[in-house]
C-alpha positions in Angstrom: 59.4 79.5 4.0 62.3 77.2 3.3 62.9 76.8 -0.4 59.6 76.7 -2.4 57.6 74.5 -0.1 56.7 75.3 3.5 57.9 73.1 6.3 54.4 71.6 7.0 54.1 70.4 3.4 57.6 68.8 3.7 56.5 67.1 6.9 53.3 65.9 5.2 55.3 64.4 2.4 57.5 62.7 4.9 54.5 61.4 6.9 52.9 60.1 3.7 56.3 58.5 2.7 56.1 60.3 -0.7 59.8 59.8 -1.3 59.6 60.5 -5.1 58.1 64.0 -4.5 60.6 64.8 -1.8 63.5 63.7 -3.9 62.4 65.8 -6.9 61.8 68.8 -4.7 65.1 68.7 -2.8 67.1 68.3 -6.0 65.8 71.7 -7.2 66.8 73.5 -3.9 70.0 75.3 -3.2 72.4 73.3 -0.9 72.3 75.8 1.9 68.4 75.7 1.9 68.5 72.0 2.1 71.0 72.2 5.0 68.7 74.6 6.9 65.7 72.3 6.4 67.6 69.2 7.6 68.8 71.0 10.7 65.3 71.7 12.0 63.9 68.2 11.3 64.1 65.4 13.9 67.1 63.1 13.6 65.1 60.2 12.0 63.6 62.4 9.2 66.9 64.1 8.7 68.6 60.8 7.8 65.7 59.8 5.5 65.8 63.1 3.6 69.6 63.2 3.4 69.6 59.8 1.7 67.2 61.2 -1.0 69.7 63.9 -2.0 71.6 63.6 -5.3 75.2 62.4 -4.8 76.5 65.6 -6.4 74.7 67.7 -3.7 75.1 65.5 -0.6 78.6 66.5 0.4 78.0 70.2 -0.1 74.8 70.0 2.0 76.6 68.1 4.7 79.4 70.7 4.8 76.9 73.5 5.3 75.2 71.9 8.3 76.0 72.7 12.0 78.2 70.3 14.0 75.5 68.6 16.1 73.4 67.7 13.0 76.5 66.5 11.2 77.5 64.3 14.1 74.0 62.7 14.3 74.0 62.0 10.6 77.5 60.6 10.6 76.6 58.2 13.5 73.5 57.1 11.6 75.3 56.4 8.4 76.8 53.1 7.4 80.5 53.0 6.5 79.5 52.9 2.8 77.4 56.0 3.2 79.9 58.0 5.3 83.1 57.2 3.5 82.4 59.1 0.2 81.1 62.2 2.0 84.1 62.4 4.3 86.4 61.8 1.4 84.9 64.6 -0.7 84.7 67.2 2.0 87.1 70.1 1.8 90.0 69.5 4.2 89.4 72.6 6.3 85.6 71.8 6.8 86.5 68.2 7.6 89.0 69.3 10.2 86.3 71.4 11.9 84.0 68.4 12.0 86.6 65.9 13.2 87.8 68.1 16.1 84.2 68.4 17.5 83.3 64.8 17.2 83.6 62.3 20.1 86.9 60.4 19.9 85.3 57.1 18.9 83.5 58.8 16.0 86.6 60.6 14.9 88.6 57.4 14.9 85.9 55.8 12.7 85.9 58.8 10.4 89.6 58.7 9.9 89.5 54.9 9.3 87.0 55.5 6.4 89.3 58.0 4.6 91.7 57.0 1.9 95.4 56.9 3.0 96.1 60.2 1.2 93.1 62.0 2.8 93.8 60.4 6.2 97.3 61.8 6.1 96.0 65.3 5.3 93.4 65.1 8.0 95.9 64.0 10.6 98.4 66.6 9.7 95.8 69.4 10.1 94.5 68.0 13.4 98.1 68.0 14.7 98.1 71.8 14.7 97.1 73.6 18.0 93.5 74.4 18.5 92.6 77.9 17.2 95.8 78.0 15.1 95.8 78.9 11.4 96.8 75.4 10.6 93.4 74.1 11.6 91.8 76.4 9.1 94.0 75.9 6.1 93.3 73.7 3.1 96.0 72.1 0.9 93.7 72.5 -2.1 95.4 75.4 -3.8 97.2 76.1 -7.1 101.0 76.5 -7.1 103.3 77.1 -10.0 107.1 77.0 -10.5 109.2 80.2 -11.0 110.8 79.1 -14.2 107.5 78.3 -16.0 106.0 80.3 -18.9 102.6 81.9 -18.4 101.1 79.5 -21.0 102.5 76.5 -19.0 100.8 77.9 -15.8 97.4 78.3 -17.6 97.6 74.7 -18.9 98.5 73.5 -15.5 95.6 75.4 -14.0 93.1 73.9 -16.4 94.2 70.4 -15.4 93.6 70.9 -11.6 91.0 73.8 -11.3 88.1 71.5 -10.5 89.9 70.0 -7.5 91.0 73.3 -5.9 89.1 75.4 -3.4 90.1 78.7 -5.2 92.1 79.5 -8.3 92.0 83.3 -8.1 95.6 83.3 -6.8 98.5 81.1 -7.9 101.4 80.8 -5.6 104.9 80.7 -7.0 107.4 78.3 -5.3 111.0 77.3 -6.0 112.3 73.7 -6.3 112.3 73.3 -2.4 108.6 74.5 -2.2 109.5 77.9 -0.6 106.9 80.5 -1.2 108.5 83.3 -3.3 105.7 84.9 -5.2 102.0 85.2 -6.1 100.1 86.0 -9.3 96.5 86.7 -9.7 94.4 84.8 -12.2 93.5 88.1 -13.9 97.2 89.0 -14.5 98.0 85.5 -15.7 95.1 85.4 -18.2 96.1 88.9 -19.6 99.8 88.0 -19.9 101.5 86.8 -23.1 101.5 83.0 -22.9 105.2 83.0 -24.0 106.3 85.5 -21.3 108.1 84.2 -18.2 105.7 83.7 -15.3 108.1 85.5 -12.9 107.7 88.7 -15.0 104.0 89.1 -14.0 104.3 87.7 -10.5 104.6 89.7 -7.3 107.5 88.8 -5.1 107.5 88.9 -1.3 103.9 87.8 -0.9 102.0 88.3 2.4 101.7 85.1 4.3 100.9 83.7 7.8 102.5 81.0 9.9 100.5 77.8 10.4 101.0 78.0 14.2 99.8 81.6 14.4 96.5 82.3 16.2 93.5 82.4 13.8 92.9 86.1 14.8 96.2 87.0 13.2 94.9 85.7 9.9 91.7 87.7 10.3 93.8 90.9 10.8 96.0 90.3 7.8 93.2 89.4 5.4 91.2 92.5 6.6 94.2 94.8 6.4 95.4 93.8 2.9 91.9 93.0 1.5 92.9 89.5 0.3 90.6 86.7 -0.9 93.0 84.0 0.3 96.2 83.9 2.4 99.1 81.5 2.0 100.1 79.5 5.0 103.8 78.7 5.6 106.0 76.9 8.2 109.0 78.3 10.0 111.2 77.8 7.0 108.7 79.5 4.6 107.6 76.2 2.9 104.1 76.6 1.4 101.7 74.4 3.3 98.2 75.6 2.3 95.9 78.6 2.1 93.2 80.1 4.3 90.3 81.5 2.3 88.1 84.6 3.0 85.0 82.6 3.9 86.7 80.6 6.6 88.2 83.7 8.1 84.7 85.3 8.2 83.5 82.3 10.1 86.4 82.8 12.6 85.6 86.5 13.0 81.9 85.7 13.7 82.9 83.1 16.3 85.3 85.5 18.0 82.7 88.3 18.0 80.1 85.9 19.5 82.6 84.7 22.2 83.6 88.3 23.1 79.9 89.3 23.4 79.3 86.3 25.7 82.4 87.1 27.8 81.4 90.8 28.1 78.0 89.7 29.3 79.6 87.5 31.9 78.6 84.2 30.3 81.0 81.3 29.8 81.4 81.1 26.0 79.6 78.3 24.1 80.0 77.5 20.4 76.6 75.9 20.1 73.5 77.8 18.7 71.1 78.9 21.4 68.4 76.2 20.7 71.0 73.5 20.4 72.4 74.2 23.9 70.6 72.4 26.7 68.8 74.3 29.5 71.2 72.8 32.1 74.2 73.9 30.1 73.0 77.4 29.7 72.1 77.5 33.4 75.6 76.4 34.4 77.4 78.8 32.1 75.3 81.8 33.4 75.2 80.8 37.1 79.0 80.5 37.5 79.5 84.2 36.6 76.5 85.4 38.5 77.7 83.7 41.6 81.2 85.2 41.2 79.8 88.7 40.6 77.4 88.3 43.5 80.3 87.5 45.8 82.3 90.4 44.3 79.3 92.7 45.0 79.9 92.0 48.7 83.0 94.3 48.5 80.7 97.3 47.6 78.5 96.5 50.6 81.6 96.2 52.8 82.7 99.7 51.8 79.4 101.2 52.7 79.4 99.3 56.0 82.9 100.4 56.8 82.2 104.1 56.4 78.7 103.8 57.9 80.1 103.7 61.4 82.1 106.9 60.9 79.3 109.0 59.5 76.2 110.5 61.2 73.1 108.4 60.3 71.2 111.5 58.9 74.1 112.2 56.6 74.3 108.6 55.5 70.7 108.8 54.3 71.5 112.0 52.3 74.7 110.5 50.7 73.0 107.2 50.0 70.5 108.9 47.6 73.4 109.6 45.2 75.2 106.3 45.4 73.3 104.7 42.4 74.1 107.9 40.3 77.8 107.8 41.1 78.1 104.0 40.7 76.2 104.0 37.4 78.2 106.9 36.0 81.5 105.3 36.9 80.5 101.9 35.5 79.3 103.4 32.3 82.4 105.4 31.8 84.7 102.4 32.4 82.6 100.2 30.1 82.9 102.8 27.3 86.7 102.9 27.5 86.9 99.1 27.9 84.8 98.6 24.8 87.0 101.0 22.8 90.2 99.2 24.0 88.9 95.7 23.3 87.8 96.7 19.8 91.1 98.5 19.1 93.1 95.6 20.4 91.2 93.1 18.2 91.7 95.2 15.1 95.4 95.8 15.8 95.0 99.6 16.1 96.7 99.6 19.5 99.1 97.3 21.4 99.9 97.1 25.1 103.1 99.2 24.5 100.8 102.2 23.8 99.7 102.3 27.4 101.3 105.6 28.4 99.9 107.5 25.4 96.5 106.0 26.0 96.6 106.7 29.7 97.3 110.4 29.2 94.5 110.7 26.7 91.9 108.8 28.7 92.8 110.5 32.0 92.3 113.9 30.4 89.1 112.7 28.8 87.9 111.4 32.2 88.6 114.7 33.9 86.8 116.7 31.2 83.8 114.3 31.2 83.9 114.3 35.0 83.6 118.1 35.1 80.6 118.1 32.8 78.8 115.4 34.9 80.0 117.0 38.2 78.0 120.1 37.3 74.9 118.0 36.7 75.5 116.1 40.0 76.0 119.4 41.9 72.6 120.7 40.5 70.8 117.5 41.4 72.3 117.5 44.9 71.4 121.1 45.4 67.8 120.5 44.3 67.4 117.5 46.5 69.3 118.5 49.7 69.8 122.3 49.4 73.3 121.6 50.8 76.1 123.0 48.7 78.7 121.0 50.5 77.1 117.7 49.6 76.8 119.0 46.0 80.5 119.8 45.9 81.3 116.4 47.5 79.3 114.6 44.8 80.7 116.7 42.0 84.3 116.2 42.9 83.7 112.5 43.6 82.2 112.2 40.1 85.3 113.8 38.5 87.7 111.5 40.3 85.4 108.4 39.8 85.1 108.9 36.0 88.9 109.6 35.7 89.6 106.4 37.7 87.0 104.4 35.7 88.7 105.5 32.5 92.1 104.5 33.7 90.8 101.1 34.9 88.8 100.6 31.7 91.9 101.0 29.6 94.4 99.3 31.9 92.8 96.0 32.5 92.2 95.0 28.8 95.7 96.0 28.0 97.1 94.0 30.9 95.1 90.9 29.9 96.3 91.3 26.3 99.9 91.7 27.5 99.8 88.4 29.5 98.1 86.5 26.7 94.5 86.4 28.1 91.3 87.6 26.4 90.8 91.3 27.0 87.0 90.8 26.8 87.1 89.3 30.3 87.8 92.8 31.7 84.5 94.4 30.6 80.9 94.6 31.3 79.8 93.3 34.8 83.3 92.6 36.0 84.6 96.0 35.2 81.5 97.6 36.6 82.0 95.8 39.9 85.5 97.1 40.2 84.6 100.7 39.4 81.7 100.5 41.9 84.0 99.7 44.7 86.5 102.4 43.7 83.8 104.9 43.3 82.4 104.3 46.7 85.8 104.6 48.3 86.3 107.9 46.5 82.9 109.2 47.5 83.1 108.5 51.2 86.7 109.8 51.4 85.6 113.0 49.7 82.8 113.3 52.2 85.3 113.1 55.1 87.6 115.6 53.4 85.1 118.2 52.5 82.6 117.9 55.3 85.4 117.4 57.9 83.7 114.5 59.6 
């Protein structure tokens, strides 16, 4: 069910060209419901229904649609239809759209904007990709330090309809330096004749326009803010980043990390909007890389095969999946903890020594517990205590090694500016598999004296 009428009924109204009923129905829907409906229609019907929307609703519906549907609509619109929508879009949402459009469509969109809005759009697009500057909006409320509270309220009433949020007012000096912030609640409760600066908080929390978007996510989450002021290197107030935009960034970063951890080249498109060939290419690349990397595990087994009796190889091979699986799981556990803690700012690469001590000890303790299980399994299967001891000690060393690798690689990647998520999942498992096999066969030579 979408809105109050099921999709087949909407399609029936379209097929019968009952535009009056469609127009009446869509006008009663919430914008996000209309956006959901338009996205699942074919491009031709999408354009027809969009043209039936009330002008007051059209821009909001357009902003809530996904990038591919927006692009198709924009290309189908005449200049007269596209111009008011682009002009009325919030600057941050418009920046998201423009950076994803083909260059020719972006040039056309910029040409349709008024000189003022074109200047804003070009200034936001000039910031690096994934920087806070790409997210910010210049639609915010700012006041002067020397004003009275009553002046600030009067000023707020005159511009509130044109601002993205008015819950915070930012205090600036005559050179537009950010020097304070005041909440709408405190302003309304203050005496209109009292100086604004008396109820403002000085030294406000802010973020640089060239900072990575993840930095803004961390700050907003840590300080529980609804909006975050954005400044340049000289502390001039440039704009704000709002909570809803930050949540979109967090969702995108989480999705990207999940794709990387599953050894898939990240894609920003929804599943059904990504072509079969594109999904194939993104998955095949990593599967080929991991398949080639898996040769190292086979090479280790082949290398030690020639130095061990064939009957012993059969006995040892029975426990290889157990050893490799345990090591891979242990490494993945630690990597997941490190990646999450790095993302939230709980740890930094400089914490390496403290983390290494903790995780090596954890690996030894966990290894001892699993070694006992491994020894019992080996004893039941082979009735050979030496093989049981070999497997048990190999598990202790493998888990300790997997823990060390699982914490080291994400921290190393973070330290050199790469995404720690690359060092997780299948990639980490492949590394721990090779190391586990080397440990296993060397313990065999050491204990069984072969």
